[in-house]
C-alpha positions in Angstrom: 22.6 161.0 -13.7 24.6 159.5 -16.6 26.9 156.4 -16.1 30.5 157.3 -16.8 32.3 153.9 -17.3 35.7 155.5 -17.7 35.2 157.4 -14.5 34.2 154.1 -12.9 37.4 152.2 -14.2 39.4 155.1 -12.7 37.8 155.0 -9.1 37.8 151.0 -9.0 41.6 151.1 -10.1 42.3 153.6 -7.2 40.3 151.6 -4.7 41.6 149.3 -1.7 40.9 145.8 -2.3 38.9 145.9 1.0 36.8 148.7 -0.6 36.1 146.6 -3.8 35.2 143.6 -1.8 32.5 145.4 0.2 31.1 147.0 -3.1 30.9 143.7 -4.8 29.3 141.9 -1.8 27.6 144.2 0.6 26.8 147.1 -1.6 26.0 144.9 -4.7 22.3 145.3 -4.8 22.5 148.9 -5.5 25.1 148.9 -8.2 25.0 149.3 -12.0 26.0 145.7 -13.8 28.7 147.4 -15.8 30.3 148.6 -12.7 30.2 145.2 -11.0 31.9 143.7 -14.1 34.7 146.3 -13.6 35.0 145.6 -10.0 35.0 141.8 -10.4 37.7 142.0 -13.2 40.0 144.5 -11.0 39.5 141.8 -8.2 40.6 139.0 -10.6 43.6 141.1 -11.9 44.6 141.6 -8.1 44.5 137.8 -7.6 41.2 137.8 -5.4 39.5 134.5 -6.0 35.8 133.7 -6.0 36.3 132.0 -2.6 37.9 135.0 -1.2 34.9 137.1 -2.3 32.5 134.2 -0.8 34.6 134.4 2.4 34.4 138.2 2.5 30.5 138.3 1.9 30.2 135.7 4.6 32.0 137.6 7.3 30.3 140.9 6.4 26.9 139.2 6.6 27.8 138.0 10.1 29.3 141.6 11.4 27.1 144.2 9.4 24.1 145.8 10.9 21.2 145.4 8.7 17.9 147.3 8.3 14.6 146.2 6.6 16.0 147.8 3.2 19.3 146.2 3.3 22.8 146.5 4.8 23.6 149.7 6.6 26.3 152.0 5.8 28.6 154.0 8.1 27.0 157.7 8.8 30.6 159.1 8.4 31.8 157.2 5.3 30.6 154.6 2.8 32.0 151.5 4.6 29.3 148.8 5.9 28.2 149.5 9.4 29.1 147.2 12.2 27.5 149.0 15.2 24.7 151.5 15.9 23.8 153.9 18.5 22.6 157.1 19.5 24.7 160.2 19.5 24.5 163.9 19.1 24.1 165.7 15.8 26.6 168.6 16.4 27.0 172.2 14.9 30.5 172.5 13.3 31.2 169.3 15.1 31.2 171.0 18.6 27.6 172.4 19.7 25.3 169.4 20.2 22.1 170.2 18.6 19.7 167.0 18.6 19.9 163.2 19.4 20.5 161.3 16.2 20.9 157.5 15.6 24.2 156.8 13.9 25.8 153.9 12.2 29.5 153.1 12.4 32.0 151.3 10.5 35.0 149.5 12.2 37.1 152.6 11.9 34.6 155.1 13.3 33.0 153.0 15.8 33.1 154.8 19.1 35.7 153.2 21.5 34.2 151.9 24.8 35.6 153.5 27.8 36.8 151.2 30.5 34.7 151.6 33.7 36.0 153.9 36.4 38.3 152.1 38.7 37.5 152.1 42.5 40.1 152.9 44.8 40.9 150.0 47.4 41.1 151.6 50.8 
């Protein structure tokens, strides 16, 4: 696969600051050095300091689910995973086919249901 620097620049310019911070910290190990330079420049242009990046890295390190090969990504998007658990792989999003282990970012994390309330009586 060829590295397209101009495409990377367009992508980085359109990305959110949070996404860029995740790329430059959590996903850093798997990225091209040229892409990292573009991201770091964009963050500087947005007023993000080295201290901001370090703070983000520390926060993500505390909350991101890690595997032996590095930090996990959400099974549903590219964000860092903050939780994991079993769920059903579904056909067309409806028919459960087989159990599967999922990783979830903050946005896709399943909501915990409150325990059923007992009636006093």
